[in-house]
SEDREN-365337 format. One line per field, with one value per atom (N, C-alpha, C): residue number from 1; residue in one letter; chain; atom name; z, x, y. Coordinates in steps of 0.05 Angstrom, whole numbers, always signed. Layout:
! residues N
resi	c(NUM|...)
resn	c(a|...)
chain	c(A|...)
name	c(CA|...)
Z	c(Z|...)
X	c(X|...)
Y	c(Y|...)
***
This chain:
! residues 151
resi	c(1|1|1|2|2|2|3|3|3|4|4|4|5|5|5|6|6|6|7|7|7|8|8|8|9|9|9|10|10|10|11|11|11|12|12|12|13|13|13|14|14|14|15|15|15|16|16|16|17|17|17|18|18|18|19|19|19|20|20|20|21|21|21|22|22|22|23|23|23|24|24|24|25|25|25|26|26|26|27|27|27|28|28|28|29|29|29|30|30|30|31|31|31|32|32|32|33|33|33|34|34|34|35|35|35|36|36|36|37|37|37|38|38|38|39|39|39|40|40|40|41|41|41|42|42|42|43|43|43|44|44|44|45|45|45|46|46|46|47|47|47|48|48|48|49|49|49|50|50|50|51|51|51|52|52|52|53|53|53|54|54|54|55|55|55|56|56|56|57|57|57|58|58|58|59|59|59|60|60|60|61|61|61|62|62|62|63|63|63|64|64|64|65|65|65|66|66|66|67|67|67|68|68|68|69|69|69|70|70|70|71|71|71|72|72|72|73|73|73|74|74|74|75|75|75|76|76|76|77|77|77|78|78|78|79|79|79|80|80|80|81|81|81|82|82|82|83|83|83|84|84|84|85|85|85|86|86|86|87|87|87|88|88|88|89|89|89|90|90|90|91|91|91|92|92|92|93|93|93|94|94|94|95|95|95|96|96|96|97|97|97|98|98|98|99|99|99|100|100|100|101|101|101|102|102|102|103|103|103|104|104|104|105|105|105|106|106|106|107|107|107|108|108|108|109|109|109|110|110|110|111|111|111|112|112|112|113|113|113|114|114|114|115|115|115|116|116|116|117|117|117|118|118|118|119|119|119|120|120|120|121|121|121|122|122|122|123|123|123|124|124|124|125|125|125|126|126|126|127|127|127|128|128|128|129|129|129|130|130|130|131|131|131|132|132|132|133|133|133|134|134|134|135|135|135|136|136|136|137|137|137|138|138|138|139|139|139|140|140|140|141|141|141|142|142|142|143|143|143|144|144|144|145|145|145|146|146|146|147|147|147|148|148|148|149|149|149|150|150|150|151|151|151)
resn	c(m|m|m|k|k|k|k|k|k|i|i|i|r|r|r|i|i|i|n|n|n|a|a|a|f|f|f|q|q|q|t|t|t|l|l|l|k|k|k|g|g|g|f|f|f|l|l|l|s|s|s|g|g|g|q|q|q|e|e|e|n|n|n|d|d|d|k|k|k|e|e|e|e|e|e|y|y|y|f|f|f|a|a|a|y|y|y|s|s|s|a|a|a|c|c|c|l|l|l|r|r|r|i|i|i|f|f|f|g|g|g|d|d|d|e|e|e|l|l|l|n|n|n|l|l|l|d|d|d|l|l|l|i|i|i|t|t|t|k|k|k|e|e|e|l|l|l|g|g|g|v|v|v|y|y|y|p|p|p|t|t|t|y|y|y|s|s|s|h|h|h|k|k|k|k|k|k|g|g|g|d|d|d|k|k|k|k|k|k|g|g|g|k|k|k|t|t|t|i|i|i|h|h|h|k|k|k|q|q|q|n|n|n|a|a|a|w|w|w|m|m|m|y|y|y|e|e|e|s|s|s|q|q|q|i|i|i|d|d|d|e|e|e|n|n|n|v|v|v|h|h|h|m|m|m|d|d|d|k|k|k|h|h|h|i|i|i|n|n|n|d|d|d|l|l|l|w|w|w|i|i|i|k|k|k|f|f|f|q|q|q|n|n|n|k|k|k|i|i|i|e|e|e|f|f|f|l|l|l|k|k|k|g|g|g|l|l|l|k|k|k|e|e|e|k|k|k|h|h|h|q|q|q|v|v|v|d|d|d|i|i|i|f|f|f|l|l|l|g|g|g|y|y|y|r|r|r|s|s|s|n|n|n|c|c|c|d|d|d|h|h|h|a|a|a|g|g|g|i|i|i|e|e|e|i|i|i|a|a|a|n|n|n|e|e|e|n|n|n|l|l|l|k|k|k|i|i|i|f|f|f|n|n|n|a|a|a|l|l|l|e|e|e|i|i|i|p|p|p|f|f|f|g|g|g|l|l|l|s|s|s|i|i|i|i|i|i|v|v|v|c|c|c)
chain	c(A|A|A|A|A|A|A|A|A|A|A|A|A|A|A|A|A|A|A|A|A|A|A|A|A|A|A|A|A|A|A|A|A|A|A|A|A|A|A|A|A|A|A|A|A|A|A|A|A|A|A|A|A|A|A|A|A|A|A|A|A|A|A|A|A|A|A|A|A|A|A|A|A|A|A|A|A|A|A|A|A|A|A|A|A|A|A|A|A|A|A|A|A|A|A|A|A|A|A|A|A|A|A|A|A|A|A|A|A|A|A|A|A|A|A|A|A|A|A|A|A|A|A|A|A|A|A|A|A|A|A|A|A|A|A|A|A|A|A|A|A|A|A|A|A|A|A|A|A|A|A|A|A|A|A|A|A|A|A|A|A|A|A|A|A|A|A|A|A|A|A|A|A|A|A|A|A|A|A|A|A|A|A|A|A|A|A|A|A|A|A|A|A|A|A|A|A|A|A|A|A|A|A|A|A|A|A|A|A|A|A|A|A|A|A|A|A|A|A|A|A|A|A|A|A|A|A|A|A|A|A|A|A|A|A|A|A|A|A|A|A|A|A|A|A|A|A|A|A|A|A|A|A|A|A|A|A|A|A|A|A|A|A|A|A|A|A|A|A|A|A|A|A|A|A|A|A|A|A|A|A|A|A|A|A|A|A|A|A|A|A|A|A|A|A|A|A|A|A|A|A|A|A|A|A|A|A|A|A|A|A|A|A|A|A|A|A|A|A|A|A|A|A|A|A|A|A|A|A|A|A|A|A|A|A|A|A|A|A|A|A|A|A|A|A|A|A|A|A|A|A|A|A|A|A|A|A|A|A|A|A|A|A|A|A|A|A|A|A|A|A|A|A|A|A|A|A|A|A|A|A|A|A|A|A|A|A|A|A|A|A|A|A|A|A|A|A|A|A|A|A|A|A|A|A|A|A|A|A|A|A|A|A|A|A|A|A|A|A|A|A|A|A|A|A|A|A|A|A|A|A|A|A|A|A|A|A|A|A|A|A|A|A|A|A|A|A|A|A|A|A|A|A)
name	c(N|CA|C|N|CA|C|N|CA|C|N|CA|C|N|CA|C|N|CA|C|N|CA|C|N|CA|C|N|CA|C|N|CA|C|N|CA|C|N|CA|C|N|CA|C|N|CA|C|N|CA|C|N|CA|C|N|CA|C|N|CA|C|N|CA|C|N|CA|C|N|CA|C|N|CA|C|N|CA|C|N|CA|C|N|CA|C|N|CA|C|N|CA|C|N|CA|C|N|CA|C|N|CA|C|N|CA|C|N|CA|C|N|CA|C|N|CA|C|N|CA|C|N|CA|C|N|CA|C|N|CA|C|N|CA|C|N|CA|C|N|CA|C|N|CA|C|N|CA|C|N|CA|C|N|CA|C|N|CA|C|N|CA|C|N|CA|C|N|CA|C|N|CA|C|N|CA|C|N|CA|C|N|CA|C|N|CA|C|N|CA|C|N|CA|C|N|CA|C|N|CA|C|N|CA|C|N|CA|C|N|CA|C|N|CA|C|N|CA|C|N|CA|C|N|CA|C|N|CA|C|N|CA|C|N|CA|C|N|CA|C|N|CA|C|N|CA|C|N|CA|C|N|CA|C|N|CA|C|N|CA|C|N|CA|C|N|CA|C|N|CA|C|N|CA|C|N|CA|C|N|CA|C|N|CA|C|N|CA|C|N|CA|C|N|CA|C|N|CA|C|N|CA|C|N|CA|C|N|CA|C|N|CA|C|N|CA|C|N|CA|C|N|CA|C|N|CA|C|N|CA|C|N|CA|C|N|CA|C|N|CA|C|N|CA|C|N|CA|C|N|CA|C|N|CA|C|N|CA|C|N|CA|C|N|CA|C|N|CA|C|N|CA|C|N|CA|C|N|CA|C|N|CA|C|N|CA|C|N|CA|C|N|CA|C|N|CA|C|N|CA|C|N|CA|C|N|CA|C|N|CA|C|N|CA|C|N|CA|C|N|CA|C|N|CA|C|N|CA|C|N|CA|C|N|CA|C|N|CA|C|N|CA|C|N|CA|C|N|CA|C|N|CA|C|N|CA|C|N|CA|C|N|CA|C|N|CA|C|N|CA|C|N|CA|C|N|CA|C|N|CA|C|N|CA|C|N|CA|C|N|CA|C|N|CA|C|N|CA|C|N|CA|C|N|CA|C|N|CA|C|N|CA|C|N|CA|C|N|CA|C|N|CA|C|N|CA|C)
Z	c(-1297|-1308|-1327|-1324|-1340|-1367|-1388|-1415|-1420|-1431|-1438|-1469|-1479|-1508|-1516|-1535|-1546|-1574|-1580|-1607|-1624|-1647|-1666|-1688|-1694|-1715|-1738|-1762|-1786|-1793|-1784|-1792|-1767|-1771|-1750|-1746|-1768|-1765|-1749|-1754|-1740|-1710|-1704|-1676|-1662|-1675|-1663|-1660|-1679|-1678|-1664|-1661|-1648|-1667|-1693|-1713|-1740|-1754|-1781|-1801|-1821|-1843|-1862|-1869|-1887|-1916|-1922|-1949|-1966|-1991|-2009|-2011|-2011|-2013|-2040|-2041|-2067|-2066|-2090|-2093|-2117|-2115|-2136|-2140|-2165|-2171|-2190|-2189|-2208|-2210|-2234|-2239|-2255|-2247|-2260|-2263|-2288|-2293|-2286|-2268|-2260|-2265|-2274|-2279|-2267|-2249|-2236|-2240|-2242|-2243|-2246|-2236|-2238|-2267|-2283|-2311|-2331|-2323|-2339|-2363|-2387|-2411|-2417|-2410|-2413|-2442|-2459|-2488|-2500|-2492|-2502|-2492|-2467|-2456|-2472|-2477|-2492|-2520|-2533|-2560|-2559|-2541|-2540|-2532|-2514|-2505|-2523|-2539|-2559|-2547|-2523|-2511|-2495|-2494|-2478|-2449|-2431|-2402|-2394|-2375|-2364|-2344|-2335|-2317|-2319|-2318|-2317|-2303|-2293|-2282|-2284|-2282|-2283|-2256|-2251|-2226|-2223|-2199|-2194|-2198|-2213|-2216|-2189|-2186|-2161|-2165|-2145|-2143|-2115|-2113|-2087|-2073|-2049|-2034|-2039|-2055|-2061|-2084|-2082|-2104|-2111|-2135|-2143|-2144|-2133|-2131|-2154|-2171|-2194|-2217|-2240|-2263|-2260|-2270|-2268|-2294|-2303|-2326|-2316|-2319|-2309|-2329|-2331|-2348|-2332|-2328|-2312|-2331|-2323|-2338|-2345|-2369|-2378|-2373|-2356|-2349|-2327|-2327|-2307|-2279|-2259|-2232|-2219|-2229|-2218|-2228|-2248|-2260|-2244|-2240|-2223|-2230|-2211|-2214|-2236|-2240|-2261|-2288|-2294|-2320|-2322|-2300|-2299|-2305|-2291|-2295|-2323|-2333|-2360|-2381|-2376|-2394|-2396|-2374|-2375|-2390|-2385|-2398|-2429|-2438|-2466|-2479|-2465|-2476|-2476|-2456|-2452|-2454|-2460|-2461|-2482|-2503|-2523|-2517|-2494|-2486|-2460|-2453|-2427|-2426|-2448|-2448|-2445|-2458|-2455|-2426|-2414|-2386|-2367|-2371|-2354|-2356|-2381|-2385|-2369|-2367|-2351|-2322|-2312|-2284|-2275|-2295|-2288|-2275|-2283|-2273|-2260|-2264|-2255|-2240|-2228|-2214|-2232|-2235|-2251|-2233|-2230|-2214|-2225|-2214|-2220|-2193|-2193|-2169|-2172|-2154|-2154|-2131|-2137|-2116|-2113|-2088|-2081|-2060|-2066|-2047|-2043|-2018|-2013|-1986|-1983|-1957|-1941|-1952|-1940|-1925|-1899|-1883|-1879|-1893|-1889|-1916|-1934|-1961|-1967|-1988|-1997|-2027|-2037|-2066|-2075|-2097|-2109|-2137|-2144|-2170|-2183|-2207|-2222|-2229|-2227|-2231|-2258|-2279|-2305|-2306|-2287|-2287|-2271|-2260|-2246|-2266|-2291|-2310|-2315|-2314|-2318|-2296|-2271|-2249|-2252|-2260|-2264|-2287|-2309|-2333|-2327|-2311|-2304|-2280|-2267|-2244|-2222|-2216|-2196|-2176|-2151|-2132|-2137|-2128|-2129|-2104|-2107|-2084|-2088|-2067|-2069|-2046|-2054|-2035|-2029|-2003|-1995|-1978|-1986|-1970|-1965|-1939|-1931|-1919|-1932|-1924|-1907)
X	c(-1836|-1813|-1823|-1811|-1819|-1805|-1821|-1809|-1797|-1773|-1759|-1759|-1769|-1769|-1743|-1729|-1705|-1711|-1706|-1710|-1687|-1693|-1673|-1672|-1648|-1644|-1629|-1636|-1623|-1598|-1597|-1576|-1564|-1540|-1528|-1544|-1553|-1570|-1595|-1608|-1632|-1626|-1604|-1597|-1592|-1577|-1570|-1594|-1613|-1636|-1660|-1659|-1681|-1703|-1700|-1720|-1707|-1717|-1707|-1718|-1702|-1710|-1727|-1751|-1768|-1766|-1747|-1743|-1729|-1736|-1723|-1693|-1677|-1649|-1641|-1621|-1610|-1580|-1568|-1539|-1533|-1514|-1506|-1475|-1466|-1438|-1429|-1403|-1391|-1362|-1351|-1322|-1313|-1291|-1282|-1252|-1242|-1214|-1209|-1189|-1183|-1154|-1149|-1121|-1119|-1100|-1096|-1067|-1064|-1037|-1037|-1015|-1013|-1011|-996|-992|-1005|-1026|-1040|-1054|-1048|-1060|-1086|-1108|-1134|-1141|-1135|-1141|-1125|-1099|-1082|-1092|-1101|-1111|-1136|-1154|-1178|-1171|-1153|-1145|-1132|-1113|-1099|-1117|-1136|-1153|-1177|-1183|-1205|-1233|-1236|-1262|-1262|-1285|-1287|-1291|-1280|-1283|-1313|-1321|-1348|-1347|-1322|-1318|-1289|-1284|-1257|-1258|-1235|-1232|-1203|-1198|-1171|-1163|-1137|-1127|-1137|-1147|-1158|-1188|-1200|-1229|-1243|-1266|-1281|-1305|-1311|-1335|-1346|-1366|-1376|-1354|-1346|-1325|-1298|-1297|-1272|-1258|-1233|-1216|-1198|-1200|-1185|-1155|-1139|-1110|-1095|-1109|-1096|-1116|-1106|-1123|-1133|-1156|-1167|-1182|-1178|-1192|-1204|-1230|-1243|-1263|-1263|-1282|-1296|-1322|-1338|-1352|-1352|-1366|-1394|-1403|-1430|-1451|-1444|-1462|-1481|-1506|-1525|-1515|-1519|-1509|-1521|-1543|-1555|-1541|-1524|-1511|-1485|-1479|-1456|-1430|-1413|-1387|-1370|-1371|-1356|-1360|-1385|-1391|-1379|-1379|-1367|-1337|-1324|-1295|-1289|-1304|-1300|-1305|-1324|-1329|-1304|-1290|-1265|-1244|-1242|-1221|-1225|-1250|-1256|-1247|-1253|-1247|-1218|-1203|-1176|-1154|-1161|-1140|-1119|-1125|-1105|-1090|-1096|-1083|-1067|-1062|-1048|-1020|-1004|-977|-978|-997|-1001|-1007|-1026|-1035|-1012|-997|-974|-953|-949|-930|-939|-965|-975|-967|-965|-959|-931|-914|-887|-890|-910|-914|-941|-959|-987|-998|-1020|-1033|-1054|-1053|-1073|-1085|-1111|-1123|-1151|-1163|-1190|-1206|-1226|-1242|-1267|-1270|-1293|-1312|-1337|-1357|-1378|-1384|-1405|-1422|-1448|-1467|-1490|-1499|-1522|-1535|-1559|-1572|-1571|-1558|-1555|-1529|-1530|-1505|-1494|-1505|-1496|-1491|-1480|-1474|-1445|-1435|-1408|-1407|-1384|-1380|-1358|-1361|-1341|-1335|-1309|-1300|-1287|-1296|-1284|-1255|-1238|-1209|-1203|-1218|-1212|-1216|-1232|-1237|-1216|-1196|-1174|-1151|-1153|-1131|-1125|-1144|-1138|-1121|-1125|-1108|-1080|-1077|-1051|-1037|-1051|-1039|-1029|-1044|-1037|-1017|-1014|-997|-1006|-1032|-1044|-1059|-1062|-1077|-1107|-1119|-1148|-1159|-1175|-1188|-1217|-1233|-1262|-1273|-1288|-1302|-1329|-1334|-1359|-1375|-1400|-1418|-1443|-1450|-1474|-1492|-1515|-1534|-1556)
Y	c(-1365|-1351|-1329|-1305|-1282|-1283|-1278|-1278|-1250|-1250|-1225|-1224|-1201|-1198|-1184|-1196|-1184|-1175|-1150|-1140|-1149|-1161|-1169|-1149|-1140|-1120|-1133|-1124|-1134|-1118|-1092|-1074|-1060|-1049|-1033|-1007|-995|-971|-977|-1000|-1007|-1010|-1023|-1027|-1001|-983|-957|-939|-939|-922|-935|-961|-975|-983|-977|-986|-990|-1009|-1015|-995|-989|-972|-989|-979|-994|-985|-967|-958|-980|-980|-999|-993|-1014|-1011|-1001|-983|-975|-976|-979|-980|-962|-944|-927|-928|-929|-933|-911|-904|-885|-891|-883|-886|-861|-849|-825|-824|-821|-817|-787|-782|-755|-749|-725|-716|-687|-683|-658|-648|-622|-611|-581|-569|-540|-530|-543|-534|-553|-566|-585|-571|-579|-568|-583|-571|-584|-590|-572|-576|-599|-600|-622|-649|-650|-676|-684|-666|-672|-682|-669|-677|-705|-709|-735|-758|-754|-775|-779|-759|-762|-761|-751|-747|-721|-708|-684|-692|-676|-682|-678|-693|-688|-665|-659|-636|-628|-602|-592|-564|-557|-529|-521|-496|-485|-474|-475|-464|-435|-429|-402|-400|-419|-418|-421|-408|-410|-428|-444|-459|-454|-437|-429|-413|-422|-409|-421|-443|-457|-445|-440|-431|-455|-465|-488|-482|-501|-497|-509|-525|-538|-539|-544|-551|-579|-585|-612|-619|-644|-655|-682|-685|-709|-721|-747|-760|-782|-778|-797|-817|-842|-863|-853|-860|-852|-874|-893|-915|-905|-913|-906|-914|-897|-903|-928|-938|-962|-988|-985|-1008|-1014|-1039|-1048|-1035|-1031|-1018|-1030|-1056|-1069|-1055|-1048|-1036|-1008|-993|-966|-968|-986|-989|-998|-1017|-1027|-1005|-987|-964|-947|-942|-926|-942|-968|-984|-983|-987|-987|-960|-938|-912|-905|-915|-906|-927|-952|-973|-967|-953|-946|-920|-908|-883|-887|-911|-917|-904|-906|-895|-864|-851|-822|-816|-830|-825|-830|-852|-857|-835|-824|-802|-777|-773|-750|-752|-777|-781|-770|-764|-753|-726|-710|-683|-678|-696|-692|-716|-713|-735|-747|-773|-788|-810|-811|-832|-838|-858|-865|-864|-847|-845|-862|-881|-899|-891|-889|-882|-904|-911|-931|-918|-914|-903|-923|-925|-942|-934|-942|-938|-964|-984|-1010|-1012|-1017|-1017|-1045|-1065|-1092|-1106|-1091|-1103|-1097|-1109|-1104|-1101|-1099|-1096|-1114|-1126|-1144|-1134|-1133|-1124|-1148|-1155|-1177|-1171|-1191|-1187|-1175|-1181|-1170|-1139|-1129|-1100|-1085|-1099|-1086|-1080|-1088|-1084|-1055|-1037|-1009|-998|-1007|-998|-1009|-1034|-1045|-1032|-1027|-1015|-987|-971|-944|-943|-967|-968|-949|-951|-934|-952|-944|-960|-961|-982|-985|-972|-952|-939|-937|-938|-937|-920|-900|-883|-896|-901|-914|-896|-891|-874|-890|-893|-906|-884|-880|-858|-869)
***
């Protein structure tokens, strides 16, 4: 009887490419409070929230070929990207838990959300968020969303 060798792959990428990646796995996390609006007063937001944005732009500003269609105020967690997502979300909660009513009031005319980012070169992993770290989403009455990029 002839032996047939079957290649076993650990990952989908390995199966599709025919070889496994021998690079060390990495995981990167981020969390950013974002506020967008046509008539958004960036200085007022900074004053009311008590922190400077990590990024902002005004309607009409250019970034490369892009012309921004709205004002934007953003504050990204200051936690290192190698630290688990729970810490990033908690960092935002600690900074803004006393500003929830102000942020909810902004939702009447503007868009308020939290952008979560998860990047990895591992195509067979997942992410888990502790339930206590979902309180900022419940308090702001916004959906939990997660951008996932597998490189």
